[in-house]
BAMI-560365 format. One record per residue (C-alpha): residue in one letter; x, y, z. Coordinates in steps of 0.001 Angstrom, whole numbers. Layout:
# BAMI-560365
> A,X,Y,Z .
...
//
This chain:
# BAMI-560365
> M,-22254,-27815,10740 .
> T,-19235,-29918,11760 .
> R,-20583,-32962,9890 .
> E,-21076,-30899,6739 .
> L,-17500,-29645,6957 .
> E,-16154,-33171,7327 .
> K,-17966,-34228,4152 .
> S,-16593,-31276,2195 .
> A,-13023,-32232,3107 .
> E,-13344,-35292,885 .
> N,-13454,-33129,-2238 .
> R,-10553,-30686,-2552 .
> R,-10492,-30371,-6320 .
> Y,-10588,-27356,-8633 .
> S,-10252,-26820,-12380 .
> L,-8128,-24377,-14340 .
> S,-8049,-24110,-18145 .
> A,-10003,-27371,-18493 .
> H,-7524,-29235,-16268 .
> A,-8507,-30665,-12882 .
> F,-6249,-30458,-9841 .
> E,-6385,-31691,-6273 .
> A,-5370,-29222,-3589 .
> A,-3129,-30294,-732 .
> R,-4502,-30193,2780 .
> I,-3927,-26940,4637 .
> E,-3514,-26222,8325 .
> P,-6451,-25007,10412 .
> A,-6579,-21215,10177 .
> L,-8611,-18299,8884 .
> Y,-7404,-17597,5342 .
> I,-8040,-14081,3992 .
> V,-8344,-14830,283 .
> S,-8217,-12107,-2369 .
> T,-10460,-12741,-5372 .
> P,-10728,-10969,-8764 .
> I,-12206,-7465,-8895 .
> G,-13739,-8121,-12297 .
> N,-11774,-10353,-14627 .
> L,-11954,-13890,-13224 .
> G,-8656,-14654,-14937 .
> D,-6937,-12664,-12183 .
> I,-7467,-15419,-9612 .
> T,-4173,-16822,-8290 .
> V,-3317,-20515,-8163 .
> R,-2691,-20223,-4445 .
> A,-6148,-18706,-3964 .
> L,-7749,-21624,-5846 .
> E,-5788,-24175,-3838 .
> T,-6833,-22485,-594 .
> L,-10504,-22231,-1553 .
> A,-10525,-25882,-2644 .
> A,-8799,-27111,517 .
> A,-10803,-25025,2990 .
> S,-13680,-26660,4826 .
> V,-15932,-23660,4226 .
> I,-15829,-20326,2404 .
> A,-17285,-17374,4329 .
> C,-18511,-14825,1781 .
> E,-20549,-11627,1520 .
> D,-23014,-12887,-1095 .
> T,-23255,-16574,-1983 .
> R,-24605,-15659,-5425 .
> V,-21532,-13588,-6272 .
> T,-19024,-16082,-4861 .
> G,-21048,-18882,-6484 .
> I,-20085,-17528,-9908 .
> L,-16418,-17873,-8920 .
> T,-16795,-21381,-7489 .
> Q,-18711,-22592,-10546 .
> R,-16105,-21156,-12918 .
> F,-13316,-23125,-11226 .
> S,-15353,-26220,-10230 .
> L,-14957,-25633,-6501 .
> K,-17172,-27773,-4254 .
> T,-16419,-26074,-945 .
> P,-19652,-25049,853 .
> L,-20420,-21349,1167 .
> L,-21355,-19614,4417 .
> P,-22961,-16144,4155 .
> Y,-20984,-13691,6286 .
> H,-21655,-9959,6024 .
> E,-22289,-6956,8247 .
> H,-25964,-7836,8755 .
> N,-25434,-11396,10025 .
> A,-21887,-11185,11387 .
> E,-22885,-11463,15060 .
> K,-24798,-14668,14330 .
> Q,-22258,-16259,11986 .
> R,-19023,-15351,13756 .
> P,-19450,-18003,16489 .
> K,-19913,-20666,13785 .
> I,-16613,-19696,12194 .
> L,-14847,-19712,15537 .
> E,-16354,-23129,16293 .
> A,-15096,-24467,12973 .
> L,-11593,-23216,13701 .
> E,-11689,-24659,17204 .
> S,-12658,-28021,15663 .
> G,-9549,-27979,13490 .
> H,-11007,-26776,10200 .
> A,-9641,-24275,7711 .
> V,-11957,-21357,6904 .
> A,-11517,-19091,3871 .
> L,-12874,-15535,3998 .
> V,-13615,-13729,729 .
> S,-15382,-10511,-212 .
> D,-17519,-10005,-3315 .
> A,-14422,-8696,-5099 .
> G,-10822,-7919,-4291 .
> T,-9085,-8129,-935 .
> P,-11238,-8723,2168 .
> L,-11074,-6165,5001 .
> V,-10359,-3295,2565 .
> S,-13318,-1004,3293 .
> D,-15401,-3793,4843 .
> P,-16008,-4935,8457 .
> G,-14066,-8213,8225 .
> Y,-11461,-6909,10663 .
> R,-13817,-7742,13535 .
> L,-13683,-11408,12587 .
> V,-9894,-11314,12291 .
> R,-9639,-9630,15684 .
> D,-11828,-12281,17345 .
> V,-10024,-15153,15612 .
> L,-6673,-13855,16848 .
> A,-8071,-13326,20337 .
> E,-9070,-16997,20424 .
> G,-5506,-17999,19568 .
> H,-6070,-19102,15968 .
> K,-3861,-18250,13009 .
> V,-4814,-15755,10305 .
> I,-3089,-16272,6952 .
> P,-3294,-13745,4058 .
> I,-3602,-15009,484 .
> P,-2745,-11877,-1562 .
> G,-4235,-10997,-4907 .
> A,-6342,-8387,-6677 .
> S,-7020,-5037,-4994 .
> A,-8912,-2182,-6638 .
> P,-6946,609,-4875 .
> M,-3611,-875,-5962 .
> A,-4780,-1589,-9517 .
> A,-5969,2022,-9853 .
> L,-2818,3463,-8299 .
> V,-281,1703,-10519 .
> A,-1972,2915,-13715 .
> A,-3000,6387,-12527 .
> G,284,8172,-13165 .
> L,201,9867,-9758 .
> P,2972,9732,-7110 .
> S,2935,6302,-5473 .
> D,5696,6593,-2866 .
> T,3223,7721,-180 .
> I,-489,6937,-343 .
> L,-3485,7205,1960 .
> F,-6467,4941,1357 .
> A,-9561,6750,2653 .
> G,-12284,4317,1550 .
> F,-15760,5776,1063 .
> L,-16376,9393,2051 .
> P,-19436,10191,4213 .
> Q,-22564,10603,2103 .
> K,-23899,13740,3791 .
> G,-22518,17145,2835 .
> G,-21286,18400,6203 .
> P,-19350,15308,7308 .
> K,-18106,14823,3750 .
> T,-16677,18356,3610 .
> S,-15111,17954,7045 .
> R,-13436,14703,6041 .
> L,-11963,16257,2905 .
> K,-10675,19204,4949 .
> E,-8916,16729,7255 .
> L,-7226,15155,4242 .
> A,-6504,18322,2258 .
> L,-2967,18846,3533 .
> V,-1854,15219,3771 .
> P,1351,14908,1683 .
> A,219,11746,-91 .
> T,-1836,10517,-3023 .
> L,-5373,10043,-1701 .
> V,-7366,6986,-2787 .
> F,-11147,6789,-2424 .
> F,-13970,4432,-3349 .
> E,-17068,6154,-4745 .
> S,-20440,5125,-6124 .
> P,-21223,6090,-9738 .
> H,-24235,8263,-8893 .
> R,-22205,10384,-6447 .
> V,-18928,10736,-8326 .
> A,-19818,14012,-10086 .
> A,-20811,15749,-6832 .
> T,-17754,14345,-5056 .
> L,-15384,15670,-7716 .
> E,-17019,19098,-7513 .
> L,-16559,19138,-3727 .
> M,-12964,17931,-4075 .
> A,-12212,20817,-6413 .
> E,-13654,23203,-3844 .
> V,-12009,21749,-730 .
> L,-8787,20147,-1980 .
> G,-8148,22710,-4676 .
> P,-9150,22980,-8355 .
> E,-5615,22357,-9630 .
> R,-4963,19103,-7787 .
> E,-4130,16256,-10161 .
> A,-6758,13534,-10062 .
> V,-7789,10304,-11761 .
> V,-11120,8497,-11947 .
> A,-10628,4754,-12542 .
> R,-13750,2866,-13554 .
> E,-14576,-815,-14116 .
> L,-11022,-1968,-13393 .
> T,-9968,-5213,-15152 .
> K,-13323,-5382,-16941 .
> R,-14199,-4890,-20597 .
> F,-15032,-1188,-20261 .
> E,-12141,-200,-18002 .
> T,-11381,3518,-18243 .
> F,-9034,6048,-16657 .
> E,-10063,9709,-16752 .
> R,-7164,12036,-15891 .
> G,-7053,15777,-15216 .
> T,-7343,18304,-12405 .
> T,-10160,18019,-9905 .
> A,-11887,20960,-11590 .
> E,-11507,19444,-15069 .
> L,-12861,16085,-13946 .
> A,-15750,17717,-12075 .
> A,-16759,19489,-15297 .
> R,-16284,16317,-17346 .
> F,-18547,14203,-15127 .
> K,-21173,16856,-14442 .
> G,-24604,15926,-15767 .
> I,-23618,12552,-17202 .
> S,-24781,9105,-16135 .
> T,-21920,6959,-14868 .
> K,-21960,3228,-14201 .
> G,-19591,722,-12685 .
> E,-17220,436,-9735 .
> I,-15151,3602,-9259 .
> V,-11852,4517,-7597 .
> V,-10973,8224,-7318 .
> L,-7341,9222,-6778 .
> V,-6106,12719,-5927 .
> G,-2430,13633,-6102 .
> P,-610,15203,-3135 .
> P,-714,18981,-2644 .
> E,2164,21026,-3950 .
> A,4680,22015,-1281 .
> A,3624,25653,-1620 .
> N,39,24679,-816 .
> R,824,22741,2318 .
> A,-81,23878,5758 .
> S,483,27491,6707 .
> Q,1058,28360,10368 .
> E,-2586,29343,10625 .
> D,-3684,26009,9144 .
> A,-1380,24094,11487 .
> D,-2627,26026,14509 .
> E,-6231,25259,13600 .
> L,-5473,21550,13278 .
> L,-3487,21530,16524 .
> L,-6245,23262,18474 .
> S,-8768,20762,17169 .
> A,-6522,17833,18068 .
> L,-5750,19228,21523 .
> N,-9448,19101,22339 .
> E,-9321,15328,22039 .
> M,-5789,14185,22912 .
> P,-2548,15045,24763 .
> V,78,17374,23295 .
> S,2367,14615,22024 .
> A,-453,12771,20283 .
> A,-1779,16017,18795 .
> A,1636,16871,17340 .
> K,1964,13368,15876 .
> T,-1504,13499,14337 .
> V,-1024,16919,12730 .
> A,2434,15922,11463 .
> K,810,13038,9566 .
> Q,-1879,15330,8209 .
> T,428,18089,7026 .
> G,3909,16694,6546 .
> L,5267,19345,8932 .
> D,8014,18569,11428 .
> R,6664,16776,14490 .
> A,9101,18420,16913 .
> D,8144,21890,15708 .
> L,4473,21039,16006 .
> Y,5024,19745,19548 .
> K,6568,23053,20591 .
> R,3760,24971,18932 .
> A,1133,22776,20593 .
> L,2653,23488,24008 .
> A,2508,27221,23292 .
> L,-1110,27033,22139 .
> K,-2097,25056,25194 .
> E,-395,27590,27466 .
> Q,-2144,30482,25685 .
> A,-5485,28753,26151 .
> G,-4798,28669,29883 .
//
């Protein structure tokens, strides 16, 4: 593999708008490179320079990343790296870094490590003493958020919800009182059922937005309450990548004492009083000091 990487270093060119450019050499490191989430025109110049200068590009699917490299005339070799082969491929990446090469990590779309297992590679690279350098760019959660029209001062990205009903309901209950706009990924064939469950668990009047096919030709934003969106999507066939956003609960709907006690008791089963108070404060927006006092009282009552 080392010989192949040395050969690739001879060609660090890329094209943009029919013009060819040569990328400068970059220092050995793992580069986390954001790529477009749909429209290839959203690639950044810095991302192209990094991909051209890297010795290898680690990617989820070489066919998907191959479309990007062909579009911009990149000659950097591709190394498949995904959750099914990570244990086998990770040592190769670490070896390349140890040999003084630059490695670029990309996902099929958007920013790597957002709802994917790439953090394990970053953790191991850092543990071996190598640098990790972010190359920012497109991100589906951020693209959806800025056009949703929901509060953006405090957000919680929750990724994909569990697929099964019980764990899915439990997860939504955990998030119901969080004083933030919630951001989820969802598959098109589950979005209708998810919206219906959100209306039931989070509340039918919660503001919500379904963003679909972001940056692509058929980009759409459906806005309404969770109940309205559940009715709108019920029984229809939906396609494309989807981000679901749910606005924060109204102050009047935030945790009651009974709700807070239930959350505290659950947390106290797994962690010390201080940690339980901190966790429930994040979930509910209630004062941490007050929750700490209440947690002490609940623990004393429980004996």
